[in-house]
PyMOL Python script that loads the backbone (N, CA, C, O; Angstrom):
from pymol import cmd

cmd.read_pdbstr("""\
ATOM      1  N   UNK A   1       0.846  -1.173   0.000  1.00  0.00           N
ATOM      2  CA  UNK A   1       0.000   0.000   0.000  1.00  0.00           C
ATOM      3  C   UNK A   1       0.886   1.228   0.000  1.00  0.00           C
ATOM      4  O   UNK A   1       1.822   1.335   0.792  1.00  0.00           O
ATOM      5  N   UNK A   2       0.583   2.151  -0.892  1.00  0.00           N
ATOM      6  CA  UNK A   2       1.306   3.416  -0.984  1.00  0.00           C
ATOM      7  C   UNK A   2       0.324   4.528  -0.666  1.00  0.00           C
ATOM      8  O   UNK A   2      -0.783   4.568  -1.204  1.00  0.00           O
ATOM      9  N   UNK A   3       0.740   5.431   0.216  1.00  0.00           N
ATOM     10  CA  UNK A   3      -0.095   6.572   0.585  1.00  0.00           C
ATOM     11  C   UNK A   3       0.521   7.820  -0.019  1.00  0.00           C
ATOM     12  O   UNK A   3       1.700   8.102   0.196  1.00  0.00           O
ATOM     13  N   UNK A   4      -0.270   8.569  -0.774  1.00  0.00           N
ATOM     14  CA  UNK A   4       0.162   9.834  -1.369  1.00  0.00           C
ATOM     15  C   UNK A   4      -0.556  10.942  -0.613  1.00  0.00           C
ATOM     16  O   UNK A   4      -1.783  10.942  -0.514  1.00  0.00           O
ATOM     17  N   UNK A   5       0.208  11.880  -0.085  1.00  0.00           N
ATOM     18  CA  UNK A   5      -0.368  12.995   0.660  1.00  0.00           C
ATOM     19  C   UNK A   5      -0.317  14.229  -0.225  1.00  0.00           C
ATOM     20  O   UNK A   5       0.760  14.694  -0.600  1.00  0.00           O
ATOM     21  N   UNK A   6      -1.480  14.751  -0.552  1.00  0.00           N
ATOM     22  CA  UNK A   6      -1.590  15.933  -1.398  1.00  0.00           C
ATOM     23  C   UNK A   6      -2.066  15.576  -2.792  1.00  0.00           C
ATOM     24  O   UNK A   6      -1.420  14.811  -3.508  1.00  0.00           O
ATOM     25  N   UNK A   7      -3.195  16.135  -3.165  1.00  0.00           N
ATOM     26  CA  UNK A   7      -3.783  15.831  -4.454  1.00  0.00           C
ATOM     27  C   UNK A   7      -3.579  16.909  -5.492  1.00  0.00           C
ATOM     28  O   UNK A   7      -4.377  17.048  -6.420  1.00  0.00           O
ATOM     29  N   UNK A   8      -2.500  17.682  -5.337  1.00  0.00           N
ATOM     30  CA  UNK A   8      -2.181  18.685  -6.346  1.00  0.00           C
ATOM     31  C   UNK A   8      -1.692  17.998  -7.614  1.00  0.00           C
ATOM     32  O   UNK A   8      -1.792  16.777  -7.736  1.00  0.00           O
ATOM     33  N   UNK A   9      -1.168  18.767  -8.552  1.00  0.00           N
ATOM     34  CA  UNK A   9      -0.746  18.194  -9.827  1.00  0.00           C
ATOM     35  C   UNK A   9       0.237  17.030  -9.674  1.00  0.00           C
ATOM     36  O   UNK A   9       0.061  16.001 -10.328  1.00  0.00           O
ATOM     37  N   UNK A  10       1.247  17.160  -8.845  1.00  0.00           N
ATOM     38  CA  UNK A  10       2.251  16.103  -8.697  1.00  0.00           C
ATOM     39  C   UNK A  10       1.688  14.889  -7.973  1.00  0.00           C
ATOM     40  O   UNK A  10       1.915  13.757  -8.400  1.00  0.00           O
ATOM     41  N   UNK A  11       0.957  15.106  -6.883  1.00  0.00           N
ATOM     42  CA  UNK A  11       0.398  13.994  -6.129  1.00  0.00           C
ATOM     43  C   UNK A  11      -0.627  13.207  -6.923  1.00  0.00           C
ATOM     44  O   UNK A  11      -0.663  11.979  -6.856  1.00  0.00           O
ATOM     45  N   UNK A  12      -1.450  13.904  -7.665  1.00  0.00           N
ATOM     46  CA  UNK A  12      -2.480  13.240  -8.470  1.00  0.00           C
ATOM     47  C   UNK A  12      -1.852  12.371  -9.554  1.00  0.00           C
ATOM     48  O   UNK A  12      -2.251  11.221  -9.739  1.00  0.00           O
ATOM     49  N   UNK A  13      -0.874  12.918 -10.268  1.00  0.00           N
ATOM     50  CA  UNK A  13      -0.208  12.161 -11.326  1.00  0.00           C
ATOM     51  C   UNK A  13       0.572  10.988 -10.738  1.00  0.00           C
ATOM     52  O   UNK A  13       0.570   9.898 -11.309  1.00  0.00           O
ATOM     53  N   UNK A  14       1.241  11.202  -9.598  1.00  0.00           N
ATOM     54  CA  UNK A  14       1.985  10.114  -8.969  1.00  0.00           C
ATOM     55  C   UNK A  14       1.048   8.973  -8.592  1.00  0.00           C
ATOM     56  O   UNK A  14       1.358   7.808  -8.840  1.00  0.00           O
ATOM     57  N   UNK A  15      -0.095   9.300  -7.995  1.00  0.00           N
ATOM     58  CA  UNK A  15      -1.056   8.269  -7.608  1.00  0.00           C
ATOM     59  C   UNK A  15      -1.601   7.531  -8.834  1.00  0.00           C
ATOM     60  O   UNK A  15      -1.762   6.311  -8.803  1.00  0.00           O
ATOM     61  N   UNK A  16      -1.883   8.260  -9.899  1.00  0.00           N
ATOM     62  CA  UNK A  16      -2.403   7.633 -11.115  1.00  0.00           C
ATOM     63  C   UNK A  16      -1.371   6.688 -11.734  1.00  0.00           C
ATOM     64  O   UNK A  16      -1.724   5.589 -12.163  1.00  0.00           O
ATOM     65  N   UNK A  17      -0.120   7.096 -11.784  1.00  0.00           N
ATOM     66  CA  UNK A  17       0.919   6.256 -12.383  1.00  0.00           C
ATOM     67  C   UNK A  17       1.190   5.013 -11.542  1.00  0.00           C
ATOM     68  O   UNK A  17       1.397   3.924 -12.078  1.00  0.00           O
ATOM     69  N   UNK A  18       1.186   5.180 -10.231  1.00  0.00           N
ATOM     70  CA  UNK A  18       1.372   4.024  -9.359  1.00  0.00           C
ATOM     71  C   UNK A  18       0.228   3.032  -9.509  1.00  0.00           C
ATOM     72  O   UNK A  18       0.450   1.824  -9.578  1.00  0.00           O
ATOM     73  N   UNK A  19      -0.998   3.549  -9.560  1.00  0.00           N
ATOM     74  CA  UNK A  19      -2.166   2.680  -9.731  1.00  0.00           C
ATOM     75  C   UNK A  19      -2.120   1.960 -11.077  1.00  0.00           C
ATOM     76  O   UNK A  19      -2.513   0.797 -11.173  1.00  0.00           O
ATOM     77  N   UNK A  20      -1.644   2.642 -12.110  1.00  0.00           N
ATOM     78  CA  UNK A  20      -1.539   2.033 -13.433  1.00  0.00           C
ATOM     79  C   UNK A  20      -0.526   0.886 -13.447  1.00  0.00           C
ATOM     80  O   UNK A  20      -0.614  -0.022 -14.274  1.00  0.00           O
ATOM     81  N   UNK A  21       0.432   0.940 -12.526  1.00  0.00           N
ATOM     82  CA  UNK A  21       1.427  -0.130 -12.403  1.00  0.00           C
ATOM     83  C   UNK A  21       0.925  -1.266 -11.513  1.00  0.00           C
ATOM     84  O   UNK A  21       1.657  -2.218 -11.241  1.00  0.00           O
ATOM     85  N   UNK A  22      -0.324  -1.162 -11.063  1.00  0.00           N
ATOM     86  CA  UNK A  22      -0.909  -2.214 -10.250  1.00  0.00           C
ATOM     87  C   UNK A  22      -0.725  -2.057  -8.757  1.00  0.00           C
ATOM     88  O   UNK A  22      -1.065  -2.961  -7.994  1.00  0.00           O
ATOM     89  N   UNK A  23      -0.191  -0.924  -8.324  1.00  0.00           N
ATOM     90  CA  UNK A  23       0.004  -0.676  -6.895  1.00  0.00           C
ATOM     91  C   UNK A  23      -1.322  -0.284  -6.250  1.00  0.00           C
ATOM     92  O   UNK A  23      -2.196   0.292  -6.898  1.00  0.00           O
ATOM     93  N   UNK A  24      -1.456  -0.601  -4.975  1.00  0.00           N
ATOM     94  CA  UNK A  24      -2.627  -0.159  -4.217  1.00  0.00           C
ATOM     95  C   UNK A  24      -2.287   1.214  -3.640  1.00  0.00           C
ATOM     96  O   UNK A  24      -1.317   1.353  -2.894  1.00  0.00           O
ATOM     97  N   UNK A  25      -3.083   2.229  -3.985  1.00  0.00           N
ATOM     98  CA  UNK A  25      -2.761   3.615  -3.644  1.00  0.00           C
ATOM     99  C   UNK A  25      -3.935   4.264  -2.916  1.00  0.00           C
ATOM    100  O   UNK A  25      -5.094   4.093  -3.294  1.00  0.00           O
ATOM    101  N   UNK A  26      -3.610   5.005  -1.874  1.00  0.00           N
ATOM    102  CA  UNK A  26      -4.592   5.867  -1.207  1.00  0.00           C
ATOM    103  C   UNK A  26      -4.078   7.290  -1.331  1.00  0.00           C
ATOM    104  O   UNK A  26      -2.912   7.566  -1.044  1.00  0.00           O
ATOM    105  N   UNK A  27      -4.947   8.189  -1.756  1.00  0.00           N
ATOM    106  CA  UNK A  27      -4.591   9.599  -1.951  1.00  0.00           C
ATOM    107  C   UNK A  27      -5.346  10.440  -0.939  1.00  0.00           C
ATOM    108  O   UNK A  27      -6.576  10.403  -0.895  1.00  0.00           O
ATOM    109  N   UNK A  28      -4.621  11.199  -0.122  1.00  0.00           N
ATOM    110  CA  UNK A  28      -5.216  12.086   0.865  1.00  0.00           C
ATOM    111  C   UNK A  28      -5.033  13.532   0.424  1.00  0.00           C
ATOM    112  O   UNK A  28      -3.947  13.933   0.003  1.00  0.00           O
ATOM    113  N   UNK A  29      -6.101  14.305   0.526  1.00  0.00           N
ATOM    114  CA  UNK A  29      -6.028  15.734   0.233  1.00  0.00           C
ATOM    115  C   UNK A  29      -7.016  16.454   1.133  1.00  0.00           C
ATOM    116  O   UNK A  29      -8.123  15.963   1.351  1.00  0.00           O
ATOM    117  N   UNK A  30      -6.635  17.608   1.657  1.00  0.00           N
ATOM    118  CA  UNK A  30      -7.486  18.333   2.601  1.00  0.00           C
ATOM    119  C   UNK A  30      -8.410  19.353   1.938  1.00  0.00           C
ATOM    120  O   UNK A  30      -9.299  19.900   2.590  1.00  0.00           O
ATOM    121  N   UNK A  31      -8.206  19.608   0.655  1.00  0.00           N
ATOM    122  CA  UNK A  31      -9.012  20.631  -0.018  1.00  0.00           C
ATOM    123  C   UNK A  31     -10.384  20.086  -0.413  1.00  0.00           C
ATOM    124  O   UNK A  31     -10.503  18.941  -0.849  1.00  0.00           O
ATOM    125  N   UNK A  32     -11.393  20.896  -0.258  1.00  0.00           N
ATOM    126  CA  UNK A  32     -12.756  20.494  -0.624  1.00  0.00           C
ATOM    127  C   UNK A  32     -13.032  20.690  -2.114  1.00  0.00           C
ATOM    128  O   UNK A  32     -14.012  20.157  -2.634  1.00  0.00           O
ATOM    129  N   UNK A  33     -12.178  21.452  -2.806  1.00  0.00           N
ATOM    130  CA  UNK A  33     -12.412  21.777  -4.223  1.00  0.00           C
ATOM    131  C   UNK A  33     -12.198  20.584  -5.138  1.00  0.00           C
ATOM    132  O   UNK A  33     -12.633  20.614  -6.289  1.00  0.00           O
ATOM    133  N   UNK A  34     -11.549  19.552  -4.668  1.00  0.00           N
ATOM    134  CA  UNK A  34     -11.265  18.400  -5.515  1.00  0.00           C
ATOM    135  C   UNK A  34      -9.788  18.280  -5.812  1.00  0.00           C
ATOM    136  O   UNK A  34      -8.971  19.046  -5.302  1.00  0.00           O
ATOM    137  N   UNK A  35      -9.461  17.321  -6.631  1.00  0.00           N
ATOM    138  CA  UNK A  35      -8.061  17.032  -6.920  1.00  0.00           C
ATOM    139  C   UNK A  35      -7.556  17.839  -8.105  1.00  0.00           C
ATOM    140  O   UNK A  35      -8.335  18.355  -8.906  1.00  0.00           O
ATOM    141  N   UNK A  36      -6.252  17.936  -8.198  1.00  0.00           N
ATOM    142  CA  UNK A  36      -5.639  18.554  -9.365  1.00  0.00           C
ATOM    143  C   UNK A  36      -4.910  19.836  -9.070  1.00  0.00           C
ATOM    144  O   UNK A  36      -3.863  20.097  -9.661  1.00  0.00           O
ATOM    145  N   UNK A  37      -5.427  20.635  -8.184  1.00  0.00           N
ATOM    146  CA  UNK A  37      -4.753  21.888  -7.858  1.00  0.00           C
ATOM    147  C   UNK A  37      -4.657  22.816  -9.047  1.00  0.00           C
ATOM    148  O   UNK A  37      -5.519  22.813  -9.925  1.00  0.00           O
ATOM    149  N   UNK A  38      -3.601  23.610  -9.069  1.00  0.00           N
ATOM    150  CA  UNK A  38      -3.400  24.575 -10.148  1.00  0.00           C
ATOM    151  C   UNK A  38      -2.042  24.331 -10.768  1.00  0.00           C
ATOM    152  O   UNK A  38      -1.034  24.264 -10.065  1.00  0.00           O
ATOM    153  N   UNK A  39      -2.014  24.201 -12.050  1.00  0.00           N
ATOM    154  CA  UNK A  39      -0.757  24.023 -12.757  1.00  0.00           C
ATOM    155  C   UNK A  39      -0.033  25.367 -12.826  1.00  0.00           C
ATOM    156  O   UNK A  39      -0.624  26.379 -13.202  1.00  0.00           O
ATOM    157  N   UNK A  40       1.232  25.369 -12.465  1.00  0.00           N
ATOM    158  CA  UNK A  40       1.991  26.624 -12.432  1.00  0.00           C
ATOM    159  C   UNK A  40       2.747  26.900 -13.718  1.00  0.00           C
ATOM    160  O   UNK A  40       3.392  27.940 -13.848  1.00  0.00           O
ATOM    161  N   UNK A  41       2.675  25.978 -14.670  1.00  0.00           N
ATOM    162  CA  UNK A  41       3.372  26.150 -15.934  1.00  0.00           C
ATOM    163  C   UNK A  41       2.450  26.845 -16.944  1.00  0.00           C
ATOM    164  O   UNK A  41       1.271  26.507 -17.054  1.00  0.00           O
ATOM    165  N   UNK A  42       2.986  27.795 -17.661  1.00  0.00           N
ATOM    166  CA  UNK A  42       2.226  28.489 -18.693  1.00  0.00           C
ATOM    167  C   UNK A  42       3.038  28.463 -19.985  1.00  0.00           C
ATOM    168  O   UNK A  42       4.244  28.714 -19.986  1.00  0.00           O
ATOM    169  N   UNK A  43       2.373  28.163 -21.050  1.00  0.00           N
ATOM    170  CA  UNK A  43       3.044  28.176 -22.349  1.00  0.00           C
ATOM    171  C   UNK A  43       3.171  29.618 -22.825  1.00  0.00           C
ATOM    172  O   UNK A  43       2.234  30.409 -22.714  1.00  0.00           O
ATOM    173  N   UNK A  44       4.321  29.939 -23.347  1.00  0.00           N
ATOM    174  CA  UNK A  44       4.555  31.270 -23.890  1.00  0.00           C
ATOM    175  C   UNK A  44       4.773  31.100 -25.385  1.00  0.00           C
ATOM    176  O   UNK A  44       5.730  30.449 -25.802  1.00  0.00           O
ATOM    177  N   UNK A  45       3.916  31.666 -26.176  1.00  0.00           N
ATOM    178  CA  UNK A  45       4.010  31.526 -27.632  1.00  0.00           C
ATOM    179  C   UNK A  45       4.483  32.798 -28.251  1.00  0.00           C
ATOM    180  O   UNK A  45       4.625  32.875 -29.471  1.00  0.00           O
TER     181      UNK A  45
END
""", "prot")
cmd.dss("prot")
cmd.show_as("cartoon", "prot")
cmd.util.cbc("prot")
cmd.orient("prot")
């Protein structure tokens, strides 16, 4: 069992990749808004 603390961009992707590899994952996040957070990268064209 792997526990991921924080459902921001990095935690969410880490949990998804671990689960895709067949690992048992629990994701904890304290925010009520849901998972994903805010991406801090912006494309500059």
